[in-house]
C-alpha positions in Angstrom: 83.3 82.0 104.7 79.8 83.3 104.4 78.6 82.2 101.4 74.6 82.7 102.1 75.0 86.4 102.7 72.1 88.7 100.8 72.5 91.2 98.4 72.2 93.6 101.2 75.2 92.3 103.4 77.2 91.5 100.4 76.8 95.1 99.1 77.5 96.5 102.7 80.7 94.8 102.8 81.7 95.7 99.3 81.3 99.4 100.8 83.3 99.1 103.5 86.1 97.5 101.5 85.8 100.8 98.9 86.3 103.5 101.5 89.9 103.7 102.3 89.7 104.8 105.7 87.8 101.9 106.6 90.6 99.5 107.7 90.2 95.3 106.9 90.3 95.4 110.8 87.4 97.2 111.1 85.5 95.7 108.7 86.6 92.5 110.6 85.3 93.9 114.0 82.1 94.7 112.0 81.1 92.0 109.7 83.2 89.5 111.0 85.3 88.8 107.3 89.3 88.8 107.2 90.9 90.6 104.7 91.3 87.1 102.7 87.5 86.5 102.9 87.0 90.4 101.9 89.2 90.0 98.7 87.5 86.8 97.8 83.8 88.5 97.8 85.3 91.5 96.2 86.8 89.2 93.2 83.0 87.7 93.3 81.0 90.9 93.3 83.0 92.7 90.8 83.9 92.8 87.3 87.4 91.9 86.8 88.3 95.5 86.5 87.0 96.8 89.2 88.5 94.5 91.0 91.7 94.9 89.8 91.9 98.6 90.3 90.7 98.0 93.8 93.3 95.6 94.2 96.1 98.2 93.3 94.5 100.8 95.6 94.1 98.9 98.9 97.3 97.3 98.1 99.9 98.6 100.8 97.6 101.8 101.6 98.5 102.4 105.2 94.9 103.7 106.1 93.5 100.1 105.2 95.7 98.5 107.6 95.9 99.0 110.8 99.1 98.4 112.2 101.0 99.9 109.1 99.0 103.1 110.1 99.9 103.0 113.4 103.5 102.6 112.8 103.2 106.2 110.0 101.3 108.2 112.6 104.1 107.1 115.8 107.7 107.7 112.9 
């Protein structure tokens, strides 16, 4: 995990993670962070209640997972 992030880099990843239309795959392509690393970063950077709210929103959300989105568009 990239632990020596600047506050600007961490803010960029958090902003991407909050966006519903930015998939975890796109976040990985743009920042190098895989989904589990994004979750860890969000847990560190957000207040506990904000983190829970975010996790509830992205869990199973089709647009956050490219493969789920592709399956939904095909079917």
